[in-house]
TILO-355337 format. One record per residue (C-alpha): x, y, z. Coordinates in nm, 2 decimals, m for minus. Layout:
{c1: X c2: Y c3: Z}
...
! end
This chain:
{c1: 0.00 c2: 0.00 c3: 0.00}
{c1: 0.13 c2: 0.34 c3: m0.09}
{c1: 0.24 c2: 0.53 c3: 0.22}
{c1: 0.09 c2: 0.85 c3: 0.09}
{c1: m0.25 c2: 0.70 c3: 0.18}
{c1: m0.16 c2: 0.61 c3: 0.53}
{c1: m0.22 c2: 0.85 c3: 0.82}
{c1: m0.27 c2: 0.72 c3: 1.17}
{c1: m0.47 c2: 1.03 c3: 1.26}
{c1: m0.71 c2: 0.98 c3: 0.97}
{c1: m1.07 c2: 0.89 c3: 1.05}
{c1: m1.09 c2: 0.63 c3: 0.77}
{c1: m1.08 c2: 0.26 c3: 0.81}
{c1: m0.73 c2: 0.12 c3: 0.89}
{c1: m0.60 c2: 0.47 c3: 0.92}
{c1: m0.60 c2: 0.52 c3: 0.54}
{c1: m0.64 c2: 0.87 c3: 0.40}
{c1: m0.88 c2: 0.83 c3: 0.11}
{c1: m0.88 c2: 1.05 c3: m0.19}
{c1: m1.26 c2: 1.09 c3: m0.17}
{c1: m1.53 c2: 1.05 c3: 0.09}
{c1: m1.71 c2: 0.79 c3: m0.13}
{c1: m1.40 c2: 0.57 c3: m0.11}
{c1: m1.40 c2: 0.58 c3: 0.26}
{c1: m1.78 c2: 0.50 c3: 0.27}
{c1: m1.72 c2: 0.20 c3: 0.05}
{c1: m1.44 c2: 0.08 c3: 0.26}
{c1: m1.67 c2: 0.08 c3: 0.57}
{c1: m1.93 c2: m0.12 c3: 0.38}
{c1: m1.67 c2: m0.38 c3: 0.27}
{c1: m1.54 c2: m0.40 c3: 0.63}
{c1: m1.89 c2: m0.43 c3: 0.77}
{c1: m1.95 c2: m0.73 c3: 0.55}
{c1: m1.61 c2: m0.89 c3: 0.60}
{c1: m1.49 c2: m0.84 c3: 0.24}
{c1: m1.11 c2: m0.82 c3: 0.21}
{c1: m0.99 c2: m0.52 c3: 0.02}
{c1: m0.68 c2: m0.33 c3: m0.06}
{c1: m0.68 c2: 0.05 c3: m0.13}
{c1: m0.50 c2: 0.15 c3: m0.45}
{c1: m0.25 c2: m0.14 c3: m0.44}
{c1: m0.14 c2: m0.12 c3: m0.80}
{c1: m0.11 c2: 0.13 c3: m1.09}
{c1: m0.13 c2: 0.01 c3: m1.45}
{c1: 0.09 c2: 0.19 c3: m1.70}
{c1: m0.12 c2: 0.30 c3: m2.00}
{c1: 0.12 c2: 0.52 c3: m2.21}
{c1: 0.49 c2: 0.56 c3: m2.25}
{c1: 0.72 c2: 0.82 c3: m2.39}
{c1: 0.99 c2: 0.76 c3: m2.65}
{c1: 1.23 c2: 0.66 c3: m2.37}
{c1: 0.98 c2: 0.41 c3: m2.24}
{c1: 0.89 c2: 0.61 c3: m1.93}
{c1: 0.53 c2: 0.59 c3: m1.81}
{c1: 0.35 c2: 0.90 c3: m1.90}
{c1: m0.01 c2: 0.79 c3: m1.82}
{c1: m0.13 c2: 0.53 c3: m1.57}
{c1: m0.44 c2: 0.42 c3: m1.40}
{c1: m0.48 c2: 0.32 c3: m1.03}
{c1: m0.81 c2: 0.16 c3: m0.94}
{c1: m0.95 c2: 0.25 c3: m0.61}
{c1: m0.98 c2: m0.09 c3: m0.46}
{c1: m0.87 c2: m0.45 c3: m0.51}
{c1: m1.08 c2: m0.73 c3: m0.37}
{c1: m0.83 c2: m1.02 c3: m0.36}
{c1: m1.09 c2: m1.30 c3: m0.28}
{c1: m1.27 c2: m1.20 c3: m0.61}
{c1: m0.97 c2: m1.10 c3: m0.81}
{c1: m1.16 c2: m0.78 c3: m0.89}
{c1: m1.06 c2: m0.41 c3: m0.90}
{c1: m1.32 c2: m0.15 c3: m0.82}
{c1: m1.32 c2: 0.21 c3: m0.94}
{c1: m1.56 c2: 0.47 c3: m0.80}
{c1: m1.66 c2: 0.75 c3: m1.04}
{c1: m1.89 c2: 0.98 c3: m0.85}
{c1: m1.75 c2: 1.31 c3: m0.98}
{c1: m1.83 c2: 1.56 c3: m1.25}
{c1: m1.88 c2: 1.44 c3: m1.61}
{c1: m1.55 c2: 1.58 c3: m1.74}
{c1: m1.35 c2: 1.36 c3: m1.51}
{c1: m1.58 c2: 1.06 c3: m1.58}
{c1: m1.51 c2: 1.10 c3: m1.95}
{c1: m1.13 c2: 1.11 c3: m1.89}
{c1: m1.15 c2: 0.81 c3: m1.66}
{c1: m1.35 c2: 0.61 c3: m1.91}
{c1: m1.08 c2: 0.67 c3: m2.17}
{c1: m0.82 c2: 0.53 c3: m1.93}
{c1: m1.05 c2: 0.23 c3: m1.85}
{c1: m1.08 c2: 0.15 c3: m2.22}
{c1: m0.70 c2: 0.17 c3: m2.26}
{c1: m0.66 c2: m0.06 c3: m1.95}
{c1: m0.89 c2: m0.32 c3: m2.10}
{c1: m0.69 c2: m0.31 c3: m2.43}
{c1: m0.36 c2: m0.36 c3: m2.26}
{c1: m0.46 c2: m0.58 c3: m1.97}
{c1: m0.75 c2: m0.80 c3: m2.09}
{c1: m0.72 c2: m1.03 c3: m1.80}
{c1: m0.77 c2: m0.76 c3: m1.54}
{c1: m1.12 c2: m0.77 c3: m1.39}
{c1: m1.25 c2: m0.41 c3: m1.32}
{c1: m1.59 c2: m0.30 c3: m1.21}
{c1: m1.67 c2: 0.08 c3: m1.24}
{c1: m1.93 c2: 0.22 c3: m1.01}
{c1: m2.08 c2: 0.54 c3: m1.15}
{c1: m2.27 c2: 0.79 c3: m0.93}
{c1: m2.61 c2: 0.62 c3: m0.97}
{c1: m2.46 c2: 0.27 c3: m0.92}
{c1: m2.29 c2: 0.39 c3: m0.60}
{c1: m2.60 c2: 0.56 c3: m0.46}
{c1: m2.80 c2: 0.24 c3: m0.53}
{c1: m2.53 c2: 0.04 c3: m0.35}
{c1: m2.56 c2: 0.27 c3: m0.05}
{c1: m2.94 c2: 0.24 c3: m0.04}
{c1: m2.93 c2: m0.14 c3: m0.08}
{c1: m2.69 c2: m0.19 c3: 0.21}
{c1: m2.85 c2: 0.06 c3: 0.43}
{c1: m3.16 c2: m0.16 c3: 0.41}
{c1: m2.96 c2: m0.46 c3: 0.51}
{c1: m2.82 c2: m0.31 c3: 0.83}
{c1: m2.49 c2: m0.17 c3: 0.72}
{c1: m2.41 c2: 0.16 c3: 0.87}
{c1: m2.54 c2: 0.44 c3: 0.65}
{c1: m2.24 c2: 0.65 c3: 0.53}
{c1: m2.31 c2: 1.01 c3: 0.42}
{c1: m2.29 c2: 1.04 c3: 0.04}
{c1: m2.12 c2: 1.34 c3: m0.12}
{c1: m2.38 c2: 1.46 c3: m0.36}
{c1: m2.19 c2: 1.78 c3: m0.43}
{c1: m2.18 c2: 1.72 c3: m0.81}
{c1: m2.56 c2: 1.67 c3: m0.82}
{c1: m2.64 c2: 1.99 c3: m0.63}
{c1: m2.43 c2: 2.18 c3: m0.88}
{c1: m2.64 c2: 2.02 c3: m1.16}
{c1: m2.35 c2: 1.82 c3: m1.30}
{c1: m2.42 c2: 1.48 c3: m1.47}
{c1: m2.22 c2: 1.26 c3: m1.23}
{c1: m2.35 c2: 0.92 c3: m1.34}
{c1: m2.39 c2: 0.91 c3: m1.72}
{c1: m2.22 c2: 0.63 c3: m1.91}
{c1: m2.04 c2: 0.72 c3: m2.24}
! end
C-alpha cells in the first residue's frame, strides 16, 4: 500500500487517508460485510514516452483479492468521468485479464441504499456534483 495513503490520525478505516469520501464509505461497507480489500494497491501503465517512461497510468481505487476484482468509483463531474472512461478502455486493451468494475454515481447511490436496508451503517454520500447540476453518473 502506498504510504501516501496512510495516516494514523485519519478517520478512515485502517488509518487510510482516502482521496474521496465515497471511497471511505465503500471501505466501511466492505469491512462491515467482512470483504477483504486493498486500497490503490497497483497502478497500471497505459502510455509511455519515446524513452519508455510511463506518462499515463491508472490506479483503481480498490482491489478485492478474494474475487480478483478491481473497483473504481466515479462519482465526480462528467468531465472527469469521460477522462477516466478513456483510461479504462485503454486498460482493458492492454490488460485484458484484469477484472474491473466501475461504479458510477447512480450505481454507487443504489449500493448505499441497498446496504442501508440490510443493516450496514449508513455513510453520508457526497452529492456535491448533483447539487451543482452536473451529470455525475452518465455512461459514455
